[in-house]
N, CA, C, O and the ligand as a Tripos MOL2 file, in Angstrom:
@<TRIPOS>MOLECULE
protein
  309   307    78     0     0
PROTEIN
NO_CHARGES

@<TRIPOS>ATOM
      1 N          15.5070   12.9510  -35.7730 N.3       1 MET1
      2 CA         15.9150   13.4020  -34.5260 C.3       1 MET1
      3 C          14.7380   13.1840  -33.4410 C.2       1 MET1
      4 O          13.5790   13.5520  -33.6310 O.2       1 MET1
      5 N          15.1760   12.5690  -32.3370 N.am      2 ILE2
      6 CA         14.2390   12.2260  -31.2990 C.3       2 ILE2
      7 C          14.3950   13.1630  -30.0840 C.2       2 ILE2
      8 O          15.5110   13.2840  -29.5780 O.2       2 ILE2
      9 N          13.3930   13.7930  -29.6170 N.am      3 TYR3
     10 CA         13.4940   14.6320  -28.5050 C.3       3 TYR3
     11 C          12.8850   14.0350  -27.3140 C.2       3 TYR3
     12 O          11.7100   13.6750  -27.3860 O.2       3 TYR3
     13 N          13.5320   13.8900  -26.2480 N.am      4 ILE4
     14 CA         12.9970   13.3350  -25.0540 C.3       4 ILE4
     15 C          12.7380   14.4540  -24.0940 C.2       4 ILE4
     16 O          13.6110   15.2260  -23.6970 O.2       4 ILE4
     17 N          11.4640   14.4880  -23.7470 N.am      5 THR5
     18 CA         11.0550   15.5070  -22.7540 C.3       5 THR5
     19 C          10.3810   14.7970  -21.5240 C.2       5 THR5
     20 O           9.5030   13.9460  -21.6690 O.2       5 THR5
     21 N          10.7920   15.1510  -20.4750 N.am      6 ASN6
     22 CA         10.3350   14.6940  -19.1750 C.3       6 ASN6
     23 C          10.3020   15.7570  -18.1900 C.2       6 ASN6
     24 O          11.3640   16.1360  -17.6940 O.2       6 ASN6
     25 N           9.1760   16.2890  -17.8460 N.am      7 SER7
     26 CA          9.1570   17.4130  -16.9750 C.3       7 SER7
     27 C           9.2860   17.0890  -15.5240 C.2       7 SER7
     28 O           9.5750   17.9440  -14.6870 O.2       7 SER7
     29 N           9.0670   15.8440  -15.2500 N.am      8 ASP8
     30 CA          9.1410   15.4770  -13.7770 C.3       8 ASP8
     31 C          10.5830   15.1530  -13.3350 C.2       8 ASP8
     32 O          11.0130   15.4020  -12.2090 O.2       8 ASP8
     33 N          11.2770   14.5840  -14.3080 N.am      9 GLU9
     34 CA         12.7090   14.1930  -14.0140 C.3       9 GLU9
     35 C          13.6300   14.6300  -15.0010 C.2       9 GLU9
     36 O          13.3640   14.5210  -16.1980 O.2       9 GLU9
     37 N          14.7330   15.1350  -14.5760 N.am     10 LYS10
     38 CA         15.7300   15.6630  -15.5270 C.3      10 LYS10
     39 C          16.6180   14.4390  -15.9380 C.2      10 LYS10
     40 O          17.2680   13.8070  -15.1040 O.2      10 LYS10
     41 N          16.6050   14.1510  -17.2440 N.am     11 LEU11
     42 CA         17.4270   12.9910  -17.6780 C.3      11 LEU11
     43 C          18.9120   13.3460  -17.7280 C.2      11 LEU11
     44 O          19.3320   14.3560  -18.2930 O.2      11 LEU11
     45 N          19.6250   12.5130  -17.1450 N.am     12 PRO12
     46 CA         21.0770   12.7920  -17.1350 C.3      12 PRO12
     47 C          21.6900   12.6550  -18.5820 C.2      12 PRO12
     48 O          21.6140   11.5950  -19.2040 O.2      12 PRO12
     49 N          22.2730   13.7300  -19.0590 N.am     13 LEU13
     50 CA         22.7780   13.7280  -20.4230 C.3      13 LEU13
     51 C          24.3140   14.2480  -20.3810 C.2      13 LEU13
     52 O          24.7170   15.0530  -19.5410 O.2      13 LEU13
     53 N          25.0620   13.7170  -21.3340 N.am     14 VAL14
     54 CA         26.2940   14.3940  -21.5600 C.3      14 VAL14
     55 C          26.3200   14.9080  -23.0250 C.2      14 VAL14
     56 O          25.8890   14.2060  -23.9400 O.2      14 VAL14
     57 N          26.8060   16.0790  -23.2180 N.am     15 VAL15
     58 CA         26.8310   16.6860  -24.5340 C.3      15 VAL15
     59 C          28.2030   16.6310  -25.1500 C.2      15 VAL15
     60 O          29.1480   17.1150  -24.5270 O.2      15 VAL15
     61 N          28.3730   16.0970  -26.2810 N.am     16 CYS16
     62 CA         29.6200   15.9250  -26.9920 C.3      16 CYS16
     63 C          30.0100   17.3770  -27.5080 C.2      16 CYS16
     64 O          29.1320   18.2360  -27.5930 O.2      16 CYS16
     65 N          31.2510   17.6330  -27.8340 N.am     17 GLU17
     66 CA         31.6560   18.8450  -28.3860 C.3      17 GLU17
     67 C          31.0090   19.1910  -29.7340 C.2      17 GLU17
     68 O          30.9130   20.3620  -30.1010 O.2      17 GLU17
     69 N          30.5570   18.1400  -30.4790 N.am     18 CYS18
     70 CA         29.8270   18.4010  -31.6540 C.3      18 CYS18
     71 C          28.3220   18.7420  -31.4770 C.2      18 CYS18
     72 O          27.5920   19.0730  -32.4120 O.2      18 CYS18
     73 N          27.9560   18.6350  -30.2550 N.am     19 GLY19
     74 CA         26.5710   18.9410  -29.9030 C.3      19 GLY19
     75 C          25.5930   17.7190  -29.7290 C.2      19 GLY19
     76 O          24.4280   17.8380  -29.3520 O.2      19 GLY19
     77 N          26.1630   16.6180  -30.0260 N.am     20 PHE20
     78 CA         25.4170   15.3390  -29.9010 C.3      20 PHE20
     79 C          25.1310   15.0660  -28.3590 C.2      20 PHE20
     80 O          25.9870   15.2340  -27.4910 O.2      20 PHE20
     81 N          23.9090   14.6500  -28.1260 N.am     21 LYS21
     82 CA         23.5090   14.4110  -26.7100 C.3      21 LYS21
     83 C          23.5500   12.9400  -26.4310 C.2      21 LYS21
     84 O          22.9760   12.1730  -27.2040 O.2      21 LYS21
     85 N          24.1620   12.5150  -25.4260 N.am     22 LEU22
     86 CA         24.2250   11.0250  -25.0180 C.3      22 LEU22
     87 C          23.5110   10.9660  -23.6580 C.2      22 LEU22
     88 O          23.7600   11.7440  -22.7370 O.2      22 LEU22
     89 N          22.5930    9.9670  -23.6080 N.am     23 LEU23
     90 CA         21.9040    9.6790  -22.3870 C.3      23 LEU23
     91 C          22.8310    8.8980  -21.4230 C.2      23 LEU23
     92 O          23.4670    7.9370  -21.8550 O.2      23 LEU23
     93 N          22.9180    9.2550  -20.2250 N.am     24 ILE24
     94 CA         23.6930    8.4640  -19.2820 C.3      24 ILE24
     95 C          22.9080    7.2440  -18.8310 C.2      24 ILE24
     96 O          21.8530    7.3340  -18.2040 O.2      24 ILE24
     97 N          23.4600    6.1400  -19.1710 N.am     25 LEU25
     98 CA         22.7880    4.8730  -18.8730 C.3      25 LEU25
     99 C          23.3540    4.2160  -17.5840 C.2      25 LEU25
    100 O          24.5490    4.2880  -17.2940 O.2      25 LEU25
    101 N          22.4170    3.5620  -16.8160 N.am     26 PRO26
    102 CA         22.8010    3.0320  -15.5620 C.3      26 PRO26
    103 C          23.7120    1.7600  -15.7200 C.2      26 PRO26
    104 O          24.3930    1.3230  -14.7920 O.2      26 PRO26
    105 N          23.6680    1.2340  -16.9100 N.am     27 ASP27
    106 CA         24.5500    0.0000  -17.2010 C.3      27 ASP27
    107 C          25.8520    0.5160  -17.8100 C.2      27 ASP27
    108 O          25.8810    1.2400  -18.8050 O.2      27 ASP27
    109 N          26.8850    0.1070  -17.1670 N.am     28 ILE28
    110 CA         28.2280    0.6280  -17.5650 C.3      28 ILE28
    111 C          28.6930    0.1330  -18.8820 C.2      28 ILE28
    112 O          29.4050    0.8340  -19.6010 O.2      28 ILE28
    113 N          28.2940   -1.1000  -19.2280 N.am     29 ASP29
    114 CA         28.6330   -1.6760  -20.5540 C.3      29 ASP29
    115 C          27.9020   -0.9920  -21.6590 C.2      29 ASP29
    116 O          28.4540   -0.7080  -22.7220 O.2      29 ASP29
    117 N          26.6670   -0.7350  -21.3970 N.am     30 GLU30
    118 CA         25.7780   -0.0390  -22.4390 C.3      30 GLU30
    119 C          26.3070    1.3630  -22.6280 C.2      30 GLU30
    120 O          26.3330    1.8620  -23.7530 O.2      30 GLU30
    121 N          26.7430    2.0340  -21.5220 N.am     31 MET31
    122 CA         27.1740    3.3980  -21.5870 C.3      31 MET31
    123 C          28.4630    3.4590  -22.4330 C.2      31 MET31
    124 O          28.6330    4.3340  -23.2820 O.2      31 MET31
    125 N          29.3760    2.4790  -22.1600 N.am     32 ALA32
    126 CA         30.6160    2.3200  -22.9080 C.3      32 ALA32
    127 C          30.2970    2.1500  -24.4200 C.2      32 ALA32
    128 O          30.9230    2.7370  -25.3030 O.2      32 ALA32
    129 N          29.3630    1.3720  -24.6150 N.am     33 LEU33
    130 CA         28.9800    1.0340  -26.0700 C.3      33 LEU33
    131 C          28.4110    2.3470  -26.7640 C.2      33 LEU33
    132 O          28.7110    2.6800  -27.9100 O.2      33 LEU33
    133 N          27.6260    2.9900  -26.0000 N.am     34 SER34
    134 CA         26.9620    4.1910  -26.5550 C.3      34 SER34
    135 C          28.0270    5.2430  -26.8060 C.2      34 SER34
    136 O          27.9410    5.9200  -27.8310 O.2      34 SER34
    137 N          29.0570    5.4390  -25.9240 N.am     35 ILE35
    138 CA         30.1160    6.4290  -26.1090 C.3      35 ILE35
    139 C          30.8850    5.9100  -27.3960 C.2      35 ILE35
    140 O          31.1900    6.6710  -28.3140 O.2      35 ILE35
    141 N          31.1590    4.6200  -27.3920 N.am     36 ALA36
    142 CA         32.0100    4.1900  -28.5660 C.3      36 ALA36
    143 C          31.3890    4.3130  -29.8560 C.2      36 ALA36
    144 O          32.0370    4.6460  -30.8480 O.2      36 ALA36
    145 N          30.0870    4.0440  -29.8850 N.am     37 SER37
    146 CA         29.3240    4.1640  -31.2330 C.3      37 SER37
    147 C          29.1940    5.6600  -31.6560 C.2      37 SER37
    148 O          29.0180    5.9600  -32.8370 O.2      37 SER37
    149 N          29.2810    6.5370  -30.7210 N.am     38 HIS38
    150 CA         29.3270    7.9680  -31.0810 C.3      38 HIS38
    151 C          30.7230    8.3850  -31.5010 C.2      38 HIS38
    152 O          30.9200    9.0850  -32.4950 O.2      38 HIS38
    153 N          31.6710    7.9380  -30.7210 N.am     39 ALA39
    154 CA         33.1130    8.3010  -31.0790 C.3      39 ALA39
    155 C          33.4560    7.8620  -32.4400 C.2      39 ALA39
    156 O          34.2540    8.5240  -33.1020 O.2      39 ALA39
    157 N          32.8750    6.7180  -32.9390 N.am     40 ILE40
    158 CA         33.1660    6.3070  -34.2880 C.3      40 ILE40
    159 C          32.8070    7.2780  -35.3000 C.2      40 ILE40
    160 O          33.5120    7.4380  -36.2970 O.2      40 ILE40
    161 N          31.6840    7.9710  -35.0800 N.am     41 THR41
    162 CA         31.2350    9.0410  -36.0600 C.3      41 THR41
    163 C          32.2900   10.0850  -36.1810 C.2      41 THR41
    164 O          32.3830   10.6930  -37.2470 O.2      41 THR41
    165 N          33.0680   10.3430  -35.2230 N.am     42 HIS42
    166 CA         34.0620   11.4260  -35.2920 C.3      42 HIS42
    167 C          35.2590   10.9890  -36.1590 C.2      42 HIS42
    168 O          36.0320   11.8400  -36.5980 O.2      42 HIS42
    169 N          35.4250    9.6940  -36.4100 N.am     43 LYS43
    170 CA         36.5130    9.1860  -37.2770 C.3      43 LYS43
    171 C          36.3240    9.6520  -38.6860 C.2      43 LYS43
    172 O          37.3130    9.8240  -39.3990 O.2      43 LYS43
    173 N          35.1020    9.8700  -39.1330 N.am     44 THR44
    174 CA         34.8450   10.1410  -40.4990 C.3      44 THR44
    175 C          35.3470   11.5680  -40.9090 C.2      44 THR44
    176 O          35.5530   11.8360  -42.0930 O.2      44 THR44
    177 N          35.5270   12.4250  -39.9620 N.am     45 VAL45
    178 CA         35.9330   13.7770  -40.2820 C.3      45 VAL45
    179 C          37.5080   13.8660  -40.5250 C.2      45 VAL45
    180 O          38.0380   14.8660  -41.0110 O.2      45 VAL45
    181 N          38.1710   12.7690  -40.1530 N.am     46 GLU46
    182 CA         39.5980   12.8690  -40.3830 C.3      46 GLU46
    183 C          39.9620   11.9320  -41.5740 C.2      46 GLU46
    184 O          39.3790   10.8690  -41.7880 O.2      46 GLU46
    185 N          40.9750   12.4230  -42.3230 N.am     47 ASN47
    186 CA         41.3960   11.7130  -43.6010 C.3      47 ASN47
    187 C          42.3700   10.5670  -43.3580 C.2      47 ASN47
    188 O          42.2370    9.4790  -43.9180 O.2      47 ASN47
    189 N          43.3160   10.8370  -42.5380 N.am     48 SER48
    190 CA         44.3080    9.7120  -42.3300 C.3      48 SER48
    191 C          43.8340    8.7650  -41.2590 C.2      48 SER48
    192 O          43.2390    9.2090  -40.2770 O.2      48 SER48
    193 N          44.0780    7.4620  -41.4100 N.am     49 PRO49
    194 CA         43.5640    6.4860  -40.3680 C.3      49 PRO49
    195 C          44.1990    6.7720  -38.9740 C.2      49 PRO49
    196 O          43.5670    6.5550  -37.9400 O.2      49 PRO49
    197 N          45.4950    7.2770  -38.9770 N.am     50 GLU50
    198 CA         46.1260    7.5450  -37.6900 C.3      50 GLU50
    199 C          45.3550    8.6480  -36.9020 C.2      50 GLU50
    200 O          45.0800    8.5450  -35.7060 O.2      50 GLU50
    201 N          45.0340    9.7140  -37.6910 N.am     51 LYS51
    202 CA         44.3260   10.8270  -37.1410 C.3      51 LYS51
    203 C          42.9900   10.4060  -36.6800 C.2      51 LYS51
    204 O          42.5530   10.7660  -35.5870 O.2      51 LYS51
    205 N          42.2830    9.5940  -37.5530 N.am     52 ALA52
    206 CA         40.9510    9.1200  -37.1870 C.3      52 ALA52
    207 C          40.9310    8.3370  -35.8810 C.2      52 ALA52
    208 O          40.0420    8.5030  -35.0470 O.2      52 ALA52
    209 N          41.9750    7.4470  -35.7220 N.am     53 GLU53
    210 CA         42.0050    6.6530  -34.5430 C.3      53 GLU53
    211 C          42.3150    7.5690  -33.2180 C.2      53 GLU53
    212 O          41.8050    7.3620  -32.1170 O.2      53 GLU53
    213 N          43.1690    8.5330  -33.4990 N.am     54 ALA54
    214 CA         43.4850    9.4220  -32.3650 C.3      54 ALA54
    215 C          42.2340   10.2170  -31.9590 C.2      54 ALA54
    216 O          41.9470   10.3950  -30.7760 O.2      54 ALA54
    217 N          41.5120   10.6810  -32.9660 N.am     55 GLU55
    218 CA         40.2510   11.4780  -32.6850 C.3      55 GLU55
    219 C          39.2430   10.5630  -31.9970 C.2      55 GLU55
    220 O          38.5600   10.9830  -31.0640 O.2      55 GLU55
    221 N          39.1480    9.3150  -32.4520 N.am     56 TYR56
    222 CA         38.1720    8.3630  -31.7450 C.3      56 TYR56
    223 C          38.5820    8.2580  -30.3060 C.2      56 TYR56
    224 O          37.7000    8.3530  -29.4520 O.2      56 TYR56
    225 N          39.7920    8.0780  -29.9600 N.am     57 CYS57
    226 CA         40.3120    7.8630  -28.5610 C.3      57 CYS57
    227 C          40.0930    9.1630  -27.7690 C.2      57 CYS57
    228 O          39.7490    9.1280  -26.5880 O.2      57 CYS57
    229 N          40.2860   10.2480  -28.4010 N.am     58 ARG58
    230 CA         40.1830   11.4880  -27.7350 C.3      58 ARG58
    231 C          38.6790   11.8130  -27.3660 C.2      58 ARG58
    232 O          38.4180   12.2890  -26.2620 O.2      58 ARG58
    233 N          37.6980   11.5540  -28.2980 N.am     59 ILE59
    234 CA         36.3200   11.6780  -28.0850 C.3      59 ILE59
    235 C          35.8250   10.7380  -27.0170 C.2      59 ILE59
    236 O          35.0250   11.0930  -26.1520 O.2      59 ILE59
    237 N          36.3300    9.5290  -27.1100 N.am     60 GLU60
    238 CA         35.8940    8.4180  -26.1860 C.3      60 GLU60
    239 C          36.2990    8.7950  -24.8000 C.2      60 GLU60
    240 O          35.5240    8.6850  -23.8490 O.2      60 GLU60
    241 N          37.5010    9.2340  -24.6940 N.am     61 GLU61
    242 CA         38.0550    9.6430  -23.3500 C.3      61 GLU61
    243 C          37.2770   10.8230  -22.8100 C.2      61 GLU61
    244 O          36.8890   10.8350  -21.6420 O.2      61 GLU61
    245 N          37.0420   11.8350  -23.6690 N.am     62 MET62
    246 CA         36.3980   13.0420  -23.2870 C.3      62 MET62
    247 C          35.0140   12.8210  -22.7200 C.2      62 MET62
    248 O          34.6160   13.4000  -21.7090 O.2      62 MET62
    249 N          34.2310   11.8740  -23.4860 N.am     63 LEU63
    250 CA         32.8030   11.5100  -23.0850 C.3      63 LEU63
    251 C          32.8400   10.7810  -21.8150 C.2      63 LEU63
    252 O          32.0560   11.0630  -20.9090 O.2      63 LEU63
    253 N          33.7750    9.7930  -21.7020 N.am     64 THR64
    254 CA         33.7670    9.0470  -20.4830 C.3      64 THR64
    255 C          33.9930    9.8600  -19.2780 C.2      64 THR64
    256 O          33.3840    9.6570  -18.2280 O.2      64 THR64
    257 N          34.9460   10.8570  -19.4490 N.am     65 GLN65
    258 CA         35.2300   11.7690  -18.3100 C.3      65 GLN65
    259 C          33.9970   12.6010  -17.9880 C.2      65 GLN65
    260 O          33.6730   12.8020  -16.8170 O.2      65 GLN65
    261 N          33.3040   13.0890  -19.0230 N.am     66 LYS66
    262 CA         32.0730   13.8290  -18.7530 C.3      66 LYS66
    263 C          31.0250   12.9990  -17.9980 C.2      66 LYS66
    264 O          30.3900   13.4720  -17.0560 O.2      66 LYS66
    265 N          30.8740   11.8010  -18.4260 N.am     67 VAL67
    266 CA         29.8950   10.8720  -17.8080 C.3      67 VAL67
    267 C          30.3470   10.7190  -16.2760 C.2      67 VAL67
    268 O          29.5170   10.8500  -15.3760 O.2      67 VAL67
    269 N          31.6220   10.4520  -16.0300 N.am     68 LEU68
    270 CA         32.0070   10.2450  -14.6320 C.3      68 LEU68
    271 C          31.8300   11.4880  -13.8310 C.2      68 LEU68
    272 O          31.3970   11.4020  -12.6820 O.2      68 LEU68
    273 N          32.1250   12.6050  -14.3440 N.am     69 MET69
    274 CA         31.9950   13.8710  -13.6210 C.3      69 MET69
    275 C          30.5300   14.1170  -13.3450 C.2      69 MET69
    276 O          30.1920   14.5980  -12.2640 O.2      69 MET69
    277 N          29.6210   13.7980  -14.3030 N.am     70 SER70
    278 CA         28.2760   14.0320  -14.1990 C.3      70 SER70
    279 C          27.6510   13.0940  -13.0050 C.2      70 SER70
    280 O          26.8190   13.5150  -12.2020 O.2      70 SER70
    281 N          28.1150   11.9160  -13.0090 N.am     71 ILE71
    282 CA         27.6500   10.9240  -12.0290 C.3      71 ILE71
    283 C          28.2330   11.4390  -10.6030 C.2      71 ILE71
    284 O          27.5030   11.4520   -9.6120 O.2      71 ILE71
    285 N          29.4580   11.8220  -10.5570 N.am     72 LEU72
    286 CA         29.9600   12.3190   -9.2720 C.3      72 LEU72
    287 C          29.1570   13.5280   -8.7940 C.2      72 LEU72
    288 O          28.8640   13.6590   -7.6060 O.2      72 LEU72
    289 N          28.8360   14.3350   -9.6540 N.am     73 LYS73
    290 CA         28.1120   15.6080   -9.3100 C.3      73 LYS73
    291 C          26.7460   15.2930   -8.7550 C.2      73 LYS73
    292 O          26.2830   15.8410   -7.7540 O.2      73 LYS73
    293 N          26.0930   14.3160   -9.5160 N.am     74 GLU74
    294 CA         24.8030   13.7540   -9.1360 C.3      74 GLU74
    295 C          24.7580   13.1860   -7.6760 C.2      74 GLU74
    296 O          23.8430   13.4180   -6.8870 O.2      74 GLU74
    297 N          25.8320   12.4340   -7.4210 N.am     75 LYS75
    298 CA         25.9760   11.7840   -6.1500 C.3      75 LYS75
    299 C          26.1370   12.7910   -4.9560 C.2      75 LYS75
    300 O          25.6200   12.5750   -3.8600 O.2      75 LYS75
    301 N          26.8440   13.8420   -5.2220 N.am     76 SER76
    302 CA         27.1620   14.7800   -4.1660 C.3      76 SER76
    303 C          26.0140   15.6670   -3.8560 C.2      76 SER76
    304 O          26.0580   16.3950   -2.8640 O.2      76 SER76
    305 N          24.9390   15.6460   -4.6880 N.am     77 ASN77
    306 CA         23.7440   16.4930   -4.4020 C.3      77 ASN77
    307 C          22.8730   15.9430   -3.2510 C.2      77 ASN77
    308 O          21.8540   16.5420   -2.9080 O.2      77 ASN77
    309 ZN         30.4810   14.1410  -31.0970 Zn       78 ZN78
@<TRIPOS>BOND
     1     1     2 1
     2     2     3 1
     3     3     4 2
     4     3     5 am
     5     5     6 1
     6     6     7 1
     7     7     8 2
     8     7     9 am
     9     9    10 1
    10    10    11 1
    11    11    12 2
    12    11    13 am
    13    13    14 1
    14    14    15 1
    15    15    16 2
    16    15    17 am
    17    17    18 1
    18    18    19 1
    19    19    20 2
    20    19    21 am
    21    21    22 1
    22    22    23 1
    23    23    24 2
    24    23    25 am
    25    25    26 1
    26    26    27 1
    27    27    28 2
    28    27    29 am
    29    29    30 1
    30    30    31 1
    31    31    32 2
    32    31    33 am
    33    33    34 1
    34    34    35 1
    35    35    36 2
    36    35    37 am
    37    37    38 1
    38    38    39 1
    39    39    40 2
    40    39    41 am
    41    41    42 1
    42    42    43 1
    43    43    44 2
    44    43    45 am
    45    45    46 1
    46    46    47 1
    47    47    48 2
    48    47    49 am
    49    49    50 1
    50    50    51 1
    51    51    52 2
    52    51    53 am
    53    53    54 1
    54    54    55 1
    55    55    56 2
    56    55    57 am
    57    57    58 1
    58    58    59 1
    59    59    60 2
    60    59    61 am
    61    61    62 1
    62    62    63 1
    63    63    64 2
    64    63    65 am
    65    65    66 1
    66    66    67 1
    67    67    68 2
    68    67    69 am
    69    69    70 1
    70    70    71 1
    71    71    72 2
    72    71    73 am
    73    73    74 1
    74    74    75 1
    75    75    76 2
    76    75    77 am
    77    77    78 1
    78    78    79 1
    79    79    80 2
    80    79    81 am
    81    81    82 1
    82    82    83 1
    83    83    84 2
    84    83    85 am
    85    85    86 1
    86    86    87 1
    87    87    88 2
    88    87    89 am
    89    89    90 1
    90    90    91 1
    91    91    92 2
    92    91    93 am
    93    93    94 1
    94    94    95 1
    95    95    96 2
    96    95    97 am
    97    97    98 1
    98    98    99 1
    99    99   100 2
   100    99   101 am
   101   101   102 1
   102   102   103 1
   103   103   104 2
   104   103   105 am
   105   105   106 1
   106   106   107 1
   107   107   108 2
   108   107   109 am
   109   109   110 1
   110   110   111 1
   111   111   112 2
   112   111   113 am
   113   113   114 1
   114   114   115 1
   115   115   116 2
   116   115   117 am
   117   117   118 1
   118   118   119 1
   119   119   120 2
   120   119   121 am
   121   121   122 1
   122   122   123 1
   123   123   124 2
   124   123   125 am
   125   125   126 1
   126   126   127 1
   127   127   128 2
   128   127   129 am
   129   129   130 1
   130   130   131 1
   131   131   132 2
   132   131   133 am
   133   133   134 1
   134   134   135 1
   135   135   136 2
   136   135   137 am
   137   137   138 1
   138   138   139 1
   139   139   140 2
   140   139   141 am
   141   141   142 1
   142   142   143 1
   143   143   144 2
   144   143   145 am
   145   145   146 1
   146   146   147 1
   147   147   148 2
   148   147   149 am
   149   149   150 1
   150   150   151 1
   151   151   152 2
   152   151   153 am
   153   153   154 1
   154   154   155 1
   155   155   156 2
   156   155   157 am
   157   157   158 1
   158   158   159 1
   159   159   160 2
   160   159   161 am
   161   161   162 1
   162   162   163 1
   163   163   164 2
   164   163   165 am
   165   165   166 1
   166   166   167 1
   167   167   168 2
   168   167   169 am
   169   169   170 1
   170   170   171 1
   171   171   172 2
   172   171   173 am
   173   173   174 1
   174   174   175 1
   175   175   176 2
   176   175   177 am
   177   177   178 1
   178   178   179 1
   179   179   180 2
   180   179   181 am
   181   181   182 1
   182   182   183 1
   183   183   184 2
   184   183   185 am
   185   185   186 1
   186   186   187 1
   187   187   188 2
   188   187   189 am
   189   189   190 1
   190   190   191 1
   191   191   192 2
   192   191   193 am
   193   193   194 1
   194   194   195 1
   195   195   196 2
   196   195   197 am
   197   197   198 1
   198   198   199 1
   199   199   200 2
   200   199   201 am
   201   201   202 1
   202   202   203 1
   203   203   204 2
   204   203   205 am
   205   205   206 1
   206   206   207 1
   207   207   208 2
   208   207   209 am
   209   209   210 1
   210   210   211 1
   211   211   212 2
   212   211   213 am
   213   213   214 1
   214   214   215 1
   215   215   216 2
   216   215   217 am
   217   217   218 1
   218   218   219 1
   219   219   220 2
   220   219   221 am
   221   221   222 1
   222   222   223 1
   223   223   224 2
   224   223   225 am
   225   225   226 1
   226   226   227 1
   227   227   228 2
   228   227   229 am
   229   229   230 1
   230   230   231 1
   231   231   232 2
   232   231   233 am
   233   233   234 1
   234   234   235 1
   235   235   236 2
   236   235   237 am
   237   237   238 1
   238   238   239 1
   239   239   240 2
   240   239   241 am
   241   241   242 1
   242   242   243 1
   243   243   244 2
   244   243   245 am
   245   245   246 1
   246   246   247 1
   247   247   248 2
   248   247   249 am
   249   249   250 1
   250   250   251 1
   251   251   252 2
   252   251   253 am
   253   253   254 1
   254   254   255 1
   255   255   256 2
   256   255   257 am
   257   257   258 1
   258   258   259 1
   259   259   260 2
   260   259   261 am
   261   261   262 1
   262   262   263 1
   263   263   264 2
   264   263   265 am
   265   265   266 1
   266   266   267 1
   267   267   268 2
   268   267   269 am
   269   269   270 1
   270   270   271 1
   271   271   272 2
   272   271   273 am
   273   273   274 1
   274   274   275 1
   275   275   276 2
   276   275   277 am
   277   277   278 1
   278   278   279 1
   279   279   280 2
   280   279   281 am
   281   281   282 1
   282   282   283 1
   283   283   284 2
   284   283   285 am
   285   285   286 1
   286   286   287 1
   287   287   288 2
   288   287   289 am
   289   289   290 1
   290   290   291 1
   291   291   292 2
   292   291   293 am
   293   293   294 1
   294   294   295 1
   295   295   296 2
   296   295   297 am
   297   297   298 1
   298   298   299 1
   299   299   300 2
   300   299   301 am
   301   301   302 1
   302   302   303 1
   303   303   304 2
   304   303   305 am
   305   305   306 1
   306   306   307 1
   307   307   308 2
@<TRIPOS>SUBSTRUCTURE
     1 MET1         2 RESIDUE 1 A MET
     2 ILE2         6 RESIDUE 1 A ILE
     3 TYR3        10 RESIDUE 1 A TYR
     4 ILE4        14 RESIDUE 1 A ILE
     5 THR5        18 RESIDUE 1 A THR
     6 ASN6        22 RESIDUE 1 A ASN
     7 SER7        26 RESIDUE 1 A SER
     8 ASP8        30 RESIDUE 1 A ASP
     9 GLU9        34 RESIDUE 1 A GLU
    10 LYS10       38 RESIDUE 1 A LYS
    11 LEU11       42 RESIDUE 1 A LEU
    12 PRO12       46 RESIDUE 1 A PRO
    13 LEU13       50 RESIDUE 1 A LEU
    14 VAL14       54 RESIDUE 1 A VAL
    15 VAL15       58 RESIDUE 1 A VAL
    16 CYS16       62 RESIDUE 1 A CYS
    17 GLU17       66 RESIDUE 1 A GLU
    18 CYS18       70 RESIDUE 1 A CYS
    19 GLY19       74 RESIDUE 1 A GLY
    20 PHE20       78 RESIDUE 1 A PHE
    21 LYS21       82 RESIDUE 1 A LYS
    22 LEU22       86 RESIDUE 1 A LEU
    23 LEU23       90 RESIDUE 1 A LEU
    24 ILE24       94 RESIDUE 1 A ILE
    25 LEU25       98 RESIDUE 1 A LEU
    26 PRO26      102 RESIDUE 1 A PRO
    27 ASP27      106 RESIDUE 1 A ASP
    28 ILE28      110 RESIDUE 1 A ILE
    29 ASP29      114 RESIDUE 1 A ASP
    30 GLU30      118 RESIDUE 1 A GLU
    31 MET31      122 RESIDUE 1 A MET
    32 ALA32      126 RESIDUE 1 A ALA
    33 LEU33      130 RESIDUE 1 A LEU
    34 SER34      134 RESIDUE 1 A SER
    35 ILE35      138 RESIDUE 1 A ILE
    36 ALA36      142 RESIDUE 1 A ALA
    37 SER37      146 RESIDUE 1 A SER
    38 HIS38      150 RESIDUE 1 A HIS
    39 ALA39      154 RESIDUE 1 A ALA
    40 ILE40      158 RESIDUE 1 A ILE
    41 THR41      162 RESIDUE 1 A THR
    42 HIS42      166 RESIDUE 1 A HIS
    43 LYS43      170 RESIDUE 1 A LYS
    44 THR44      174 RESIDUE 1 A THR
    45 VAL45      178 RESIDUE 1 A VAL
    46 GLU46      182 RESIDUE 1 A GLU
    47 ASN47      186 RESIDUE 1 A ASN
    48 SER48      190 RESIDUE 1 A SER
    49 PRO49      194 RESIDUE 1 A PRO
    50 GLU50      198 RESIDUE 1 A GLU
    51 LYS51      202 RESIDUE 1 A LYS
    52 ALA52      206 RESIDUE 1 A ALA
    53 GLU53      210 RESIDUE 1 A GLU
    54 ALA54      214 RESIDUE 1 A ALA
    55 GLU55      218 RESIDUE 1 A GLU
    56 TYR56      222 RESIDUE 1 A TYR
    57 CYS57      226 RESIDUE 1 A CYS
    58 ARG58      230 RESIDUE 1 A ARG
    59 ILE59      234 RESIDUE 1 A ILE
    60 GLU60      238 RESIDUE 1 A GLU
    61 GLU61      242 RESIDUE 1 A GLU
    62 MET62      246 RESIDUE 1 A MET
    63 LEU63      250 RESIDUE 1 A LEU
    64 THR64      254 RESIDUE 1 A THR
    65 GLN65      258 RESIDUE 1 A GLN
    66 LYS66      262 RESIDUE 1 A LYS
    67 VAL67      266 RESIDUE 1 A VAL
    68 LEU68      270 RESIDUE 1 A LEU
    69 MET69      274 RESIDUE 1 A MET
    70 SER70      278 RESIDUE 1 A SER
    71 ILE71      282 RESIDUE 1 A ILE
    72 LEU72      286 RESIDUE 1 A LEU
    73 LYS73      290 RESIDUE 1 A LYS
    74 GLU74      294 RESIDUE 1 A GLU
    75 LYS75      298 RESIDUE 1 A LYS
    76 SER76      302 RESIDUE 1 A SER
    77 ASN77      306 RESIDUE 1 A ASN
    78 ZN78       309 GROUP 0 **** ****
């Protein structure tokens, strides 16, 4: 486990429902990759491939939404 602490600047993070923290990256492709690679880990909790795929999509969508909301909030400040 790596803990990133930076007292001067608050790092933008999104927290998954499992508690996993994802750093919001300025590069949209890298961000998407980071979300996808975490969403894959949620596949392992489901037994059927259909359920695993649905769970993957749900997590990916949820995290993407959180990232966008966080960016919008940041911009409005
Ligand atoms: Zn998660």
